[in-house]
Backbone bond lengths (Angstrom), bond angles and torsions (degrees), N, CA, C in turn:
res aa  C-N    CA-C-N  psi(-1)  N-CA   C-N-CA  omega(-1)  CA-C   N-CA-C  phi
1 M - - - 1.497 - - 1.583 104.01 -
2 P 1.300 115.02 135.62 1.497 119.09 175.70 1.482 112.82 -66.48
3 R 1.304 117.84 155.04 1.447 122.04 178.76 1.538 108.76 -68.30
4 S 1.333 116.32 136.73 1.456 120.70 176.92 1.502 115.76 -51.71
5 P 1.284 122.22 130.81 1.462 119.03 175.27 1.623 108.91 -80.35
6 L 1.298 116.00 -6.87 1.459 116.73 -179.84 1.494 108.51 -98.72
7 P 1.355 118.78 131.32 1.465 118.04 175.69 1.575 110.99 -74.32
8 P 1.313 119.43 163.98 1.387 119.64 175.37 1.523 112.48 -56.34
9 R 1.350 117.16 146.38 1.465 119.88 172.05 1.476 107.70 -117.08
10 E 1.367 116.86 124.89 1.416 122.08 -177.41 1.540 110.60 62.48
11 G 1.395 116.71 28.09 1.432 119.92 -178.67 1.487 113.34 83.01
12 I 1.291 121.08 -5.36 1.414 125.53 -174.32 1.597 110.54 -100.53
13 S 1.337 120.02 125.49 1.459 123.42 -176.29 1.568 110.80 -70.46
14 A 1.235 114.96 144.83 1.554 120.01 171.16 1.527 109.85 -55.30
15 T 1.252 114.28 146.62 1.477 126.63 170.97 1.499 110.75 -79.70
16 A 1.381 112.72 132.75 1.490 114.70 173.85 1.510 110.77 -103.37
17 L 1.388 114.79 141.71 1.477 121.99 179.06 1.520 105.91 -134.84
18 R 1.339 111.62 133.25 1.496 114.27 178.24 1.486 111.54 -106.77
19 A 1.325 114.86 138.57 1.480 118.95 -177.23 1.519 110.47 -81.13
20 P 1.372 118.23 153.38 1.439 123.38 174.26 1.497 110.74 -55.73
21 G 1.442 113.11 162.88 1.434 117.76 170.32 1.538 114.42 81.97
22 G 1.264 117.46 -169.11 1.454 119.19 -178.72 1.546 111.09 95.48
23 K 1.366 117.37 165.55 1.490 122.20 -177.37 1.549 111.47 -87.27
24 A 1.365 114.42 -25.26 1.406 115.67 -179.37 1.502 114.24 -71.86
25 T 1.394 115.27 154.56 1.433 120.68 -179.16 1.563 106.54 -82.24
26 H 1.358 113.75 122.60 1.411 120.33 171.18 1.518 110.79 -160.59
27 A 1.232 120.38 173.56 1.483 121.77 -169.50 1.479 118.97 -59.58
28 K 1.368 112.17 -23.80 1.551 117.25 -173.55 1.630 108.32 -118.09
29 N 1.285 119.96 9.51 1.396 115.89 -174.96 1.517 113.82 -67.76
30 H 1.368 119.13 -12.60 1.466 121.55 -179.70 1.490 109.87 -86.67
31 L 1.351 122.02 -12.88 1.413 126.81 -168.56 1.679 106.73 -82.20
32 P 1.312 114.41 148.81 1.432 118.01 173.23 1.498 113.99 -62.22
33 V 1.326 118.78 145.23 1.506 124.67 -179.86 1.469 107.66 -83.32
34 P 1.300 122.32 124.27 1.420 123.49 173.37 1.532 112.30 -62.84
35 D 1.366 118.27 155.40 1.406 118.84 177.92 1.488 117.93 -73.46
36 S 1.366 118.83 -17.21 1.422 117.11 -177.94 1.606 104.50 -147.05
37 I 1.375 113.05 167.66 1.474 120.20 169.38 1.459 113.28 -58.37
38 G 1.392 114.08 -42.37 1.534 118.55 -178.70 1.490 109.40 -59.25
39 Q 1.454 118.12 -51.94 1.433 119.35 -179.96 1.542 114.26 -57.00
40 W 1.348 115.89 -36.09 1.427 120.17 -177.47 1.566 109.25 -65.39
41 L 1.386 115.77 -47.06 1.450 121.10 -177.66 1.525 108.79 -64.01
42 E 1.271 116.70 -36.16 1.528 117.84 177.68 1.495 110.48 -64.57
43 S 1.276 118.87 -36.15 1.492 122.26 -179.32 1.489 110.70 -79.22
44 E 1.299 114.14 -32.41 1.522 118.05 -177.70 1.454 113.45 -78.84
45 F 1.357 117.00 -28.59 1.495 122.69 -178.63 1.580 109.29 -130.74
46 P 1.290 115.51 64.17 1.443 118.52 -173.08 1.540 118.19 -64.59
47 E 1.427 112.26 -24.85 1.471 113.93 -177.39 1.644 110.03 -96.21
48 A 1.306 116.84 3.13 1.441 116.46 -177.92 1.604 105.53 -84.39
49 A 1.285 113.86 154.25 1.505 121.60 174.24 1.538 110.98 -64.49
50 P 1.294 121.94 144.06 1.475 123.29 179.01 1.517 111.52 -54.08
51 E 1.337 118.73 -36.05 1.498 116.82 179.12 1.529 111.81 -74.01
52 S 1.314 117.71 -24.90 1.467 119.96 177.96 1.590 109.07 -69.30
53 R 1.378 112.54 -42.32 1.448 118.08 -178.63 1.579 106.66 -62.72
54 R 1.273 116.08 -48.61 1.463 114.95 -177.31 1.521 113.40 -68.86
55 A 1.326 118.40 -22.98 1.506 123.92 172.63 1.478 111.66 -60.39
56 L 1.311 120.01 -25.76 1.446 124.56 179.86 1.569 109.67 -55.42
57 L 1.400 114.40 -45.12 1.378 122.67 -177.20 1.560 112.21 -70.54
58 T 1.428 113.59 -33.72 1.456 112.41 -173.78 1.574 107.59 -97.36
59 D 1.392 112.37 -71.79 1.529 115.75 -178.20 1.509 110.62 -60.74
60 G 1.338 114.79 -32.52 1.507 117.84 -175.81 1.472 112.56 -88.99
61 D 1.313 119.50 -6.85 1.440 124.23 174.12 1.513 111.03 56.53
62 L 1.372 121.58 44.73 1.482 123.37 -176.57 1.548 114.56 -57.87
63 R 1.323 111.08 130.75 1.491 114.79 -175.74 1.440 106.53 -143.20
64 D 1.434 114.45 154.81 1.447 121.51 175.99 1.553 110.51 -77.98
65 E 1.345 120.29 177.61 1.409 119.95 -173.22 1.602 109.41 -71.46
66 A 1.290 118.04 -9.80 1.424 116.04 -179.88 1.554 108.33 -94.54
67 G 1.397 116.75 1.68 1.383 119.82 179.09 1.459 115.59 89.53
68 R 1.296 119.15 8.34 1.468 123.03 -176.71 1.561 107.29 -87.39
69 P 1.336 119.10 132.38 1.460 121.55 173.11 1.481 110.40 -62.74
70 V 1.345 116.37 151.64 1.467 118.99 -178.68 1.554 106.35 -124.23
71 T 1.326 112.27 158.66 1.518 118.05 178.93 1.489 108.26 -117.29
72 W 1.400 116.72 168.51 1.419 122.36 -173.51 1.592 111.49 -59.69
73 G 1.301 113.66 -35.07 1.482 116.86 -177.59 1.477 117.96 -88.38
74 D 1.354 117.44 -4.42 1.542 120.78 -174.72 1.566 104.51 -63.11
75 P 1.345 113.34 152.13 1.432 123.63 171.54 1.530 109.60 -70.76
76 V 1.302 115.23 147.01 1.495 121.26 176.16 1.523 110.11 -84.12
77 V 1.344 113.18 134.86 1.472 118.13 171.66 1.551 109.54 -78.41
78 P 1.346 118.40 116.20 1.463 118.01 -178.74 1.484 112.94 -52.57
79 G 1.352 121.43 127.22 1.384 124.29 179.28 1.538 117.31 65.62
80 G 1.381 115.50 7.29 1.470 117.56 179.33 1.567 116.97 -78.72
81 F 1.264 113.45 154.91 1.456 119.37 178.07 1.479 112.00 -86.61
82 Y 1.332 116.15 139.91 1.507 118.95 171.77 1.488 106.05 -132.59
83 F 1.405 112.45 155.96 1.465 119.24 -169.46 1.488 108.16 -134.90
84 F 1.344 119.54 141.57 1.417 123.75 -179.13 1.493 112.52 -156.06
85 H 1.215 123.53 161.03 1.464 126.55 178.51 1.581 106.40 -101.75
86 R 1.288 113.91 113.92 1.492 117.52 178.51 1.519 107.20 -86.11
87 P 1.369 111.28 149.57 1.508 117.80 176.24 1.511 112.50 -60.93
88 V 1.285 117.48 131.12 1.525 120.21 179.12 1.577 103.31 -124.73
89 P 1.359 113.35 117.74 1.496 117.28 -179.74 1.586 108.42 -69.31
90 P 1.413 111.94 162.11 1.451 118.77 174.21 1.529 110.40 -58.31
91 E 1.310 114.02 150.10 1.514 120.37 173.74 1.569 112.13 -124.30
92 E 1.243 116.57 144.87 1.459 120.93 177.18 1.530 110.90 -64.57
93 R 1.280 118.42 132.38 1.498 119.51 -172.51 1.483 112.04 -72.28
94 I 1.304 113.90 135.92 1.473 123.79 171.14 1.482 105.44 -75.17
95 P 1.354 122.20 120.85 1.434 124.40 -166.22 1.541 115.73 -83.55
96 F 1.253 114.35 41.69 1.566 119.19 -174.69 1.504 104.57 -137.37
97 E 1.363 115.25 143.72 1.444 124.69 -176.08 1.520 113.35 -99.94
98 V 1.306 115.84 152.91 1.501 126.71 175.97 1.449 106.78 -87.98
99 G 1.374 119.28 129.56 1.496 122.37 176.44 1.484 111.31 -102.14
100 I 1.337 120.28 139.30 1.373 123.59 178.63 1.520 111.18 -90.58
101 V 1.318 116.62 123.33 1.442 120.25 -178.02 1.531 111.99 -99.61
102 F 1.371 117.59 -36.39 1.421 120.99 -177.15 1.413 107.71 -161.26
103 E 1.394 117.13 150.13 1.477 119.85 178.69 1.537 108.38 -156.30
104 D 1.239 115.64 134.69 1.510 122.37 170.57 1.515 108.05 -136.85
105 E 1.344 119.52 -166.25 1.506 115.15 -176.61 1.498 112.69 -75.39
106 D 1.299 124.83 -15.26 1.392 126.33 178.76 1.587 113.13 -102.08
107 L 1.281 117.88 -42.80 1.426 123.21 -172.23 1.515 120.06 -114.78
108 L 1.279 117.16 148.36 1.454 120.33 168.81 1.487 108.45 -129.41
109 V 1.319 117.01 122.94 1.446 121.47 -179.10 1.528 105.07 -113.69
110 V 1.451 111.74 128.15 1.470 115.71 -175.87 1.516 110.71 -126.66
111 D 1.297 118.47 169.14 1.402 125.94 169.03 1.528 105.14 -104.82
112 K 1.294 113.75 109.51 1.551 118.88 179.36 1.505 108.48 -89.66
113 P 1.335 115.83 129.37 1.465 119.40 -176.79 1.559 111.39 -78.64
114 H 1.299 113.73 161.14 1.460 116.98 172.51 1.602 109.50 -55.94
115 F 1.290 114.80 149.05 1.493 128.61 174.27 1.536 114.02 72.15
116 L 1.348 119.07 3.13 1.493 119.44 177.34 1.547 103.21 -106.35
117 A 1.362 114.59 126.00 1.509 120.74 177.93 1.488 107.36 -63.29
118 S 1.370 116.11 154.23 1.450 123.36 173.20 1.531 109.87 -74.06
119 T 1.290 117.84 -51.98 1.464 126.91 -179.29 1.489 115.20 -127.91
120 P 1.350 121.46 164.27 1.444 118.05 176.76 1.516 114.71 -54.11
121 N 1.282 115.06 134.07 1.522 119.49 -172.73 1.454 112.32 -161.08
122 G 1.271 117.86 111.24 1.456 120.08 176.90 1.517 113.95 64.82
123 R 1.319 119.10 -121.44 1.433 122.83 -179.18 1.467 115.13 -77.47
124 F 1.340 116.41 -11.36 1.469 119.57 179.15 1.483 113.24 -109.93
125 V 1.325 115.99 105.03 1.488 125.24 -176.27 1.505 106.12 -112.64
126 R 1.276 113.50 -53.50 1.529 118.73 178.78 1.419 112.94 -78.77
127 E 1.305 116.82 -36.19 1.510 120.60 -176.71 1.487 111.94 -93.93
128 C 1.294 115.30 70.41 1.472 125.14 172.59 1.510 109.63 -143.37
129 V 1.257 118.60 164.76 1.469 126.04 -177.97 1.531 111.77 -55.06
130 V 1.393 116.00 -56.87 1.484 122.45 -176.60 1.499 110.27 -55.32
131 T 1.333 119.59 -56.98 1.477 121.40 -178.51 1.573 113.05 -59.03
132 R 1.230 113.15 -47.30 1.566 114.34 177.08 1.447 112.21 -54.67
133 L 1.388 118.07 -54.74 1.387 119.61 -174.96 1.488 115.41 -69.57
134 R 1.314 118.06 -28.43 1.510 117.70 174.00 1.502 110.44 -60.74
135 V 1.325 114.75 -37.57 1.493 117.11 178.19 1.511 113.63 -80.42
136 D 1.365 115.04 -50.28 1.484 116.33 -176.69 1.553 115.94 -60.99
137 L 1.343 114.39 -36.03 1.503 124.11 -179.81 1.561 113.64 -93.64
138 D 1.295 116.13 -11.29 1.455 120.68 -173.63 1.499 112.45 57.96
139 Q 1.319 114.28 47.09 1.464 118.45 -177.24 1.599 104.21 -125.70
140 P 1.323 117.08 83.23 1.522 117.66 -176.69 1.425 118.00 -65.67
141 D 1.392 118.39 -15.01 1.429 117.55 -179.10 1.547 116.47 -92.41
142 L 1.382 112.76 7.54 1.482 116.98 -178.23 1.545 108.05 -63.34
143 V 1.376 114.53 139.44 1.504 125.62 179.69 1.494 106.14 -144.26
144 A 1.282 119.20 134.97 1.438 127.45 174.81 1.487 104.34 -75.46
145 I 1.318 122.30 132.20 1.395 123.77 -177.07 1.568 111.53 -103.47
146 H 1.283 114.40 1.23 1.535 124.10 169.70 1.590 107.10 -156.41
147 R 1.230 115.63 178.80 1.450 116.89 -174.76 1.547 110.63 -131.91
148 L 1.279 119.65 153.05 1.367 127.60 160.44 1.478 114.10 -119.91
149 D 1.361 118.43 141.83 1.507 119.79 177.68 1.570 109.39 -53.51
150 R 1.292 116.93 147.26 1.453 121.32 -178.98 1.556 112.80 -53.51
151 I 1.332 113.83 -33.86 1.478 111.53 -174.58 1.549 112.17 -94.90
152 T 1.418 119.11 1.86 1.291 124.25 174.78 1.557 111.33 -92.29
153 A 1.286 118.17 140.67 1.460 121.79 177.58 1.518 113.63 -112.00
154 G 1.366 115.96 160.05 1.418 122.48 177.12 1.498 114.41 126.29
155 L 1.347 115.25 -158.81 1.447 122.46 -168.45 1.551 112.48 -65.30
156 L 1.284 115.69 134.01 1.391 128.10 172.23 1.513 112.41 -134.16
157 V 1.302 117.63 130.63 1.456 123.59 -175.08 1.505 111.23 -104.75
158 L 1.413 118.49 124.72 1.446 119.30 -179.20 1.519 105.73 -122.90
159 S 1.343 111.93 148.00 1.465 123.70 175.60 1.578 110.61 -92.35
160 K 1.309 113.62 134.06 1.476 116.52 178.73 1.569 116.02 -94.16
161 R 1.407 112.03 -28.42 1.387 116.84 -171.66 1.586 112.54 -123.35
162 P 1.327 117.32 122.13 1.458 118.50 176.93 1.537 116.30 -56.16
163 E 1.317 116.07 -27.21 1.457 122.72 179.98 1.541 111.81 -60.42
164 T 1.309 120.91 -38.71 1.430 128.77 -176.25 1.511 115.37 -104.65
165 R 1.373 115.96 -8.20 1.479 119.75 -169.32 1.538 113.61 -59.97
166 G 1.304 112.59 -41.82 1.457 115.20 -177.04 1.508 117.92 -63.16
167 R 1.341 116.04 -24.97 1.393 121.33 177.71 1.542 112.52 -70.25
168 Y 1.303 112.11 -36.83 1.438 116.89 177.55 1.461 115.21 -79.70
169 Q 1.394 116.28 -36.37 1.439 119.29 175.03 1.575 114.07 -60.41
170 R 1.360 113.44 -31.54 1.460 119.51 -177.76 1.583 107.32 -68.39
171 L 1.312 118.65 -30.79 1.471 121.85 177.25 1.563 109.83 -54.62
172 F 1.304 113.74 -47.08 1.468 120.04 -177.38 1.544 112.17 -71.16
173 Q 1.338 111.17 -40.55 1.467 115.07 178.45 1.521 112.56 -65.10
174 D 1.335 118.63 -32.25 1.417 121.39 -175.31 1.557 111.62 -96.52
175 R 1.368 114.91 10.43 1.526 123.68 178.43 1.569 108.14 53.19
176 K 1.344 114.77 47.86 1.410 119.79 172.75 1.552 113.51 -103.25
177 V 1.287 113.22 15.12 1.536 117.67 178.35 1.512 104.06 -116.09
178 H 1.300 111.97 138.36 1.487 121.81 179.22 1.471 107.37 -103.83
179 K 1.321 115.58 120.98 1.494 121.55 177.69 1.476 111.32 -119.74
180 T 1.230 116.40 139.85 1.481 126.18 179.87 1.521 108.04 -127.68
181 Y 1.340 116.55 131.94 1.468 124.04 177.94 1.598 107.80 -118.50
182 R 1.303 109.94 159.81 1.442 113.88 171.55 1.582 108.79 -128.14
183 A 1.247 119.84 148.56 1.473 127.41 -176.48 1.478 116.08 -145.06
184 L 1.305 115.05 146.57 1.398 123.07 166.98 1.494 113.13 -99.93
185 A 1.282 117.80 130.67 1.448 122.02 179.88 1.491 108.99 -157.81
186 P 1.356 118.92 166.56 1.474 121.53 176.86 1.459 112.98 -43.71
187 A 1.325 114.97 140.42 1.435 120.39 170.85 1.577 114.70 -58.26
188 P 1.224 119.14 143.54 1.482 119.45 -173.16 1.577 110.18 -70.86
189 P 1.289 114.03 151.51 1.465 119.09 173.80 1.604 113.13 -62.56
190 A 1.277 116.02 154.07 1.505 123.01 177.66 1.546 105.51 -51.83
191 G 1.344 117.70 132.96 1.463 119.66 173.51 1.524 114.12 93.00
192 M 1.364 118.91 -10.16 1.342 117.99 -179.93 1.493 111.32 -76.21
193 E 1.328 121.14 127.57 1.486 121.65 -170.90 1.629 107.26 -102.81
194 F 1.353 110.48 145.65 1.446 119.59 174.04 1.482 109.67 -123.81
195 P 1.392 118.61 156.94 1.481 125.23 -0.34 1.513 112.80 -70.64
196 V 1.281 119.81 161.21 1.388 129.70 178.47 1.505 108.06 -114.90
197 V 1.321 121.27 132.63 1.429 127.86 172.36 1.466 106.48 -111.35
198 R 1.319 118.62 114.08 1.407 124.46 174.48 1.468 116.31 -107.23
199 E 1.313 114.79 117.53 1.526 120.14 -177.54 1.555 104.19 -123.14
200 S 1.343 114.21 133.57 1.426 122.71 176.89 1.478 112.02 -162.27
201 R 1.301 116.23 171.62 1.476 124.04 176.63 1.510 109.86 -98.92
202 L 1.359 112.50 118.42 1.496 115.61 -179.71 1.538 111.53 -106.75
203 V 1.317 113.26 142.63 1.499 117.21 -177.97 1.525 103.71 -142.80
204 K 1.397 113.83 136.08 1.463 117.40 176.23 1.502 106.69 -107.74
205 P 1.338 117.12 113.32 1.458 121.34 177.41 1.463 115.02 -58.11
206 V 1.333 121.95 141.93 1.478 122.47 175.32 1.549 108.80 -57.38
207 G 1.307 112.45 129.99 1.518 119.68 174.89 1.624 110.28 83.76
208 G 1.262 119.49 -8.24 1.373 117.04 -179.80 1.558 113.36 -100.84
209 R 1.343 116.99 157.32 1.450 122.04 -178.71 1.517 110.27 -93.41
210 Q 1.255 116.17 -32.95 1.556 121.22 -177.70 1.495 111.71 -77.91
211 V 1.232 119.49 132.66 1.468 124.35 170.79 1.529 106.72 -87.57
212 L 1.368 114.86 137.34 1.511 115.81 -175.82 1.487 112.89 -113.67
213 E 1.350 116.19 145.89 1.447 119.56 168.47 1.456 108.92 -85.62
214 V 1.323 117.81 130.37 1.526 121.22 -175.00 1.578 103.97 -132.44
215 A 1.310 110.09 170.08 1.443 118.42 178.89 1.497 110.09 -73.10
216 G 1.308 119.06 147.63 1.464 119.17 178.91 1.561 107.13 139.04
217 E 1.350 112.43 179.80 1.409 120.15 179.31 1.541 111.80 -66.26
218 P 1.312 118.79 128.83 1.508 119.85 -177.87 1.535 112.67 -57.18
219 N 1.331 113.70 139.96 1.461 118.12 170.56 1.505 114.78 -126.96
220 A 1.374 112.12 8.38 1.454 117.33 -178.25 1.519 106.47 -139.46
221 N 1.365 113.77 139.02 1.479 120.13 -177.15 1.551 108.08 -142.97
222 S 1.329 111.67 125.06 1.513 120.50 -179.38 1.596 110.32 -132.03
223 R 1.374 114.11 135.85 1.428 121.67 176.67 1.578 106.73 -106.67
224 I 1.345 113.15 129.39 1.486 117.11 -170.37 1.532 104.55 -129.71
225 R 1.415 114.79 128.77 1.449 123.05 -176.64 1.493 108.24 -125.17
226 L 1.298 119.80 135.52 1.430 124.54 173.49 1.590 107.30 -78.12
227 L 1.356 114.01 127.18 1.453 122.03 176.14 1.499 114.53 -91.19
228 R 1.338 114.31 -53.59 1.439 121.82 -177.10 1.506 111.64 -165.75
229 I 1.343 114.14 158.68 1.494 120.76 170.92 1.523 106.18 -95.23
230 I 1.381 117.45 124.92 1.374 122.79 177.63 1.454 116.35 -85.82
231 S 1.286 112.27 -45.99 1.528 115.71 -177.21 1.525 106.98 -138.70
232 P 1.338 119.82 128.98 1.497 122.98 173.37 1.492 111.71 -77.24
233 P 1.307 119.02 171.66 1.515 119.81 173.01 1.463 112.18 -63.16
234 H 1.329 117.59 165.75 1.400 123.27 175.07 1.494 112.08 -54.58
235 G 1.331 111.20 134.91 1.468 118.86 175.42 1.529 115.70 76.67
236 D 1.403 117.11 -0.42 1.444 119.55 -172.74 1.556 107.69 -107.82
237 T 1.304 116.44 110.10 1.474 119.51 -177.07 1.506 110.70 -96.91
238 D 1.332 121.01 -1.40 1.416 125.86 -179.58 1.526 108.11 -88.24
239 T 1.348 112.74 106.56 1.494 118.39 178.28 1.629 113.13 -108.51
240 T 1.307 109.32 22.23 1.561 111.25 176.17 1.490 114.88 -77.95
241 A 1.401 118.08 -16.61 1.383 122.39 177.74 1.472 111.17 -135.41
242 P 1.397 121.01 151.07 1.412 123.93 -178.81 1.490 108.45 -57.80
243 P 1.310 122.32 121.18 1.486 120.64 179.58 1.515 112.17 -92.20
244 R 1.303 116.59 166.98 1.503 119.86 168.31 1.357 108.24 -73.04
245 G 1.378 121.05 143.42 1.393 123.44 -179.04 1.544 108.86 78.52
246 G 1.316 115.61 -166.91 1.407 117.44 -178.89 1.449 113.08 75.87
247 V 1.342 115.39 -172.32 1.525 122.66 -174.94 1.569 105.67 -130.65
248 A 1.276 117.76 142.26 1.435 122.64 175.34 1.555 113.76 -133.95
249 E 1.268 118.30 160.31 1.500 122.60 175.99 1.429 105.84 -106.67
250 Y 1.376 115.67 140.62 1.462 124.45 -174.94 1.531 105.28 -125.05
251 E 1.351 116.84 155.90 1.451 126.23 165.34 1.533 105.02 -109.76
252 L 1.288 112.59 134.58 1.462 119.97 -176.58 1.523 113.18 -125.87
253 E 1.274 120.01 127.05 1.489 123.86 -179.97 1.584 110.01 -118.63
254 P 1.316 118.40 105.49 1.501 117.05 178.23 1.527 106.11 -81.95
255 V 1.307 118.40 116.86 1.460 122.37 174.95 1.508 105.45 -79.09
256 T 1.228 123.08 -30.68 1.462 125.95 174.28 1.596 107.57 -110.48
257 G 1.307 116.28 175.14 1.517 117.17 -177.67 1.493 110.57 -129.80
258 K 1.333 120.52 54.20 1.451 118.18 175.03 1.490 113.27 -80.15
259 T 1.364 116.77 155.27 1.417 124.71 175.62 1.468 114.79 -48.17
260 H 1.317 119.22 123.09 1.552 122.33 179.02 1.414 116.50 61.30
261 Q 1.367 117.81 18.47 1.510 122.07 -168.26 1.546 110.18 -60.77
262 L 1.301 121.44 -42.92 1.439 119.91 -174.26 1.571 109.32 -74.52
263 R 1.288 116.92 -33.71 1.427 120.92 179.97 1.556 110.94 -71.68
264 V 1.382 117.54 -38.64 1.434 118.19 174.77 1.537 113.14 -68.75
265 H 1.311 115.36 -43.18 1.490 118.29 177.78 1.467 113.80 -60.57
266 M 1.353 119.62 -43.70 1.504 118.29 -179.66 1.493 108.00 -68.93
267 N 1.297 119.08 -38.67 1.535 118.81 177.18 1.490 109.78 -62.28
268 A 1.328 119.66 -41.37 1.482 118.54 -179.49 1.510 113.00 -64.43
269 L 1.366 115.79 -22.61 1.490 118.37 178.44 1.492 112.55 -87.11
270 G 1.372 116.28 6.53 1.448 118.20 -175.67 1.516 116.10 82.60
271 L 1.355 117.20 9.55 1.416 123.07 -172.22 1.555 112.52 -124.79
272 P 1.309 120.39 55.95 1.388 125.87 -174.94 1.510 109.90 -53.99
273 I 1.373 117.92 137.55 1.369 119.89 -178.26 1.584 111.20 -69.51
274 L 1.257 118.71 137.83 1.510 121.87 -172.51 1.558 107.91 -65.82
275 G 1.309 115.63 138.74 1.429 120.19 177.80 1.494 112.70 86.20
276 D 1.433 120.66 3.74 1.423 119.20 -174.65 1.545 108.12 -81.72
277 P 1.405 115.55 119.63 1.528 119.17 -178.18 1.493 111.94 -81.34
278 V 1.297 121.13 2.21 1.464 121.04 -174.14 1.548 113.30 -122.25
279 Y 1.309 117.14 -28.79 1.423 119.41 178.41 1.596 110.64 -126.83
280 P 1.332 115.38 134.44 1.371 129.43 8.19 1.502 114.12 -84.22
281 V 1.355 121.60 -11.57 1.425 126.68 -177.05 1.554 108.79 -121.72
282 D 1.356 116.22 127.09 1.402 119.03 175.82 1.494 113.01 -74.26
283 L 1.306 119.18 105.67 1.403 120.22 -174.27 1.555 114.50 -92.15
284 A 1.340 115.92 -1.37 1.479 123.93 171.21 1.520 105.02 53.69
285 P 1.288 121.29 58.10 1.459 120.26 -173.90 1.571 115.70 -76.93
286 D 1.177 115.21 160.54 1.461 122.48 172.94 1.498 110.79 -67.77
287 P 1.348 120.74 115.85 1.514 122.60 -174.26 1.549 112.47 -57.89
288 Y 1.352 116.05 -15.95 1.521 119.25 176.19 1.497 110.72 -97.76
289 D 1.316 123.15 12.63 1.399 127.47 174.93 1.507 104.75 -90.92
290 F 1.381 119.00 110.26 1.412 120.32 -174.93 1.604 110.96 -113.50
291 T 1.268 115.05 25.66 1.523 121.07 -173.15 1.526 112.54 -75.04
292 S 1.338 114.62 -30.01 1.472 116.44 -170.68 1.498 110.24 -133.28
293 P 1.330 119.93 81.14 1.456 120.96 -179.32 1.488 113.76 -63.46
294 L 1.298 116.55 145.90 1.481 122.34 173.98 1.521 107.53 -65.04
295 Q 1.292 116.62 126.85 1.476 122.08 -179.37 1.516 110.38 -82.18
296 L 1.249 117.89 60.71 1.517 126.73 -179.23 1.473 109.26 -137.00
297 L 1.384 114.76 122.16 1.479 120.93 -171.02 1.505 111.39 -131.85
298 A 1.367 117.86 119.99 1.458 118.92 172.12 1.458 108.98 -71.83
299 A 1.349 116.92 103.40 1.446 121.91 -164.65 1.549 115.71 -96.33
300 E 1.337 117.19 -26.26 1.478 120.36 -176.05 1.491 109.30 -152.36
301 I 1.222 115.40 144.40 1.474 122.51 177.29 1.597 108.18 -145.43
302 S 1.340 116.75 136.02 1.397 120.30 -177.13 1.537 109.27 -148.29
303 F 1.363 117.46 150.77 1.371 125.51 -178.31 1.526 110.47 -169.29
304 D 1.310 116.73 160.74 1.465 121.46 171.96 1.493 112.52 -87.17
305 D 1.296 121.74 119.27 1.348 125.88 -171.98 1.543 111.15 -59.90
306 P 1.347 119.77 125.75 1.498 120.17 -173.60 1.546 112.78 -74.06
307 L 1.379 115.86 -17.68 1.404 118.52 178.57 1.577 115.17 -90.43
308 T 1.397 116.03 -36.41 1.370 120.24 -177.06 1.507 113.40 -108.39
309 G 1.358 119.79 -18.45 1.441 123.92 -172.87 1.460 112.43 77.07
310 L 1.338 120.47 -3.49 1.517 118.37 179.46 1.500 110.05 -77.34
311 S 1.353 115.48 154.91 1.442 121.91 175.38 1.504 108.53 -78.61
312 R 1.332 113.57 135.28 1.484 123.24 179.35 1.480 108.05 -116.61
313 R 1.372 119.16 133.03 1.438 122.98 179.20 1.471 110.16 -142.00
314 F 1.393 121.09 122.34 1.480 120.39 -177.24 1.466 107.92 -121.58
315 E 1.302 120.64 144.88 1.449 124.16 171.33 1.489 113.17 -126.38
316 T 1.383 114.14 143.87 1.446 118.00 -174.69 1.530 109.61 -70.07
317 G 1.360 113.65 159.06 1.382 117.18 173.01 1.510 112.52 -105.92
318 L 1.325 115.98 10.82 1.450 124.60 -177.04 1.607 106.18 -97.03
319 E 1.326 108.95 161.54 1.520 114.45 177.23 1.598 111.16 -130.84
320 L 1.282 113.91 154.33 1.434 117.14 170.47 1.545 105.52 -70.79
321 D 1.421 114.50 163.75 1.429 118.27 -175.12 1.467 113.64 -124.37
322 P 1.322 120.86 90.74 1.401 123.14 176.82 1.496 117.39 -55.71
323 A 1.328 113.07 -27.30 1.520 117.68 175.31 1.529 112.36 -64.46
324 A 1.349 119.09 -17.78 1.384 117.66 176.29 1.572 113.58 -75.48
325 V 1.355 113.03 -3.38 1.506 118.78 177.88 1.490 103.66 -97.94
326 S 1.425 113.86 131.19 1.426 118.26 -179.95 1.471 112.55 -77.54
327 S 1.279 118.18 175.28 1.456 123.32 -177.34 1.518 111.78 -67.22
328 D 1.355 115.90 -16.18 1.432 119.14 178.06 1.482 105.40 -97.90
329 P 1.370 119.57 110.23 1.465 123.81 -173.21 1.522 110.05 -54.13
330 G 1.360 113.63 142.24 1.473 120.75 177.24 1.509 111.02 89.65
331 E 1.302 119.90 -9.43 1.505 118.84 -175.88 1.560 105.31 -111.11
332 T 1.270 116.05 151.07 1.522 119.73 174.73 1.558 104.27 -117.38
333 R 1.304 112.24 153.07 1.456 119.59 177.80 1.463 109.03 -85.20
């Protein structure tokens, strides 16, 4: 897809829309090409009010991929890309701030708080790291080059310049970035040995929130190490061995990067991460309920810089919160 000729508006990127037809392979190349832009928008957005469709050309500043404004009666370029700004309603602010860990001319490394999305996603378009920082730092070209779940906190790497972005994105695609997480979860049962390597096949059903472990060739690999026992079970003052019950801190290394991978693997081991609203039971929480943060933190990230060859290593300034664990082991407040 060509780069949008429209700069972000209020930190929000323009929407891309591809016309039917054309010679390139895409989802709509088999469809007939409408006679005009107006007819195309009517077929593309049949439930929208007529004034809303026309507003895409005015308020939305609809343009072709060369950056030329288009009119209602203009012919459609078969298979062409068009760009416009869609209306985005206000969003209630997520009351947590983004911390700056490192910045140079190419990269911005931040500490993402719990409950703030990394990138525009679903109901959160304005309230995400990318949109906020584009506005707050006046850096419209900021793009996250990997993602963290909305409820996971910790290190997130963003690219500042399109000219060097691909080099850094390739590091993540080629698995040349080492990431370490920390988590609070139930203390392991007696006799459970560490480190643990969990390999399995993960599949996310269409329409479901939980990612499932299924039979088949593994596509996800996690390494899990016990760091310390934080609290023993009630009435047990012997902390020389991992007790049953209680809370422990773990170090997690995702060798692969599947959705919810660490959360699924910890749950599969019988050690669900504290504060997880999806595993083992999907509680369908209100996204504005901030009372029980997921105790999972992207703690460290390292790689060899593709531009300089120098080793880069970043550490989070955030901490897990044992105080979020109630006096009854295994429950969060």
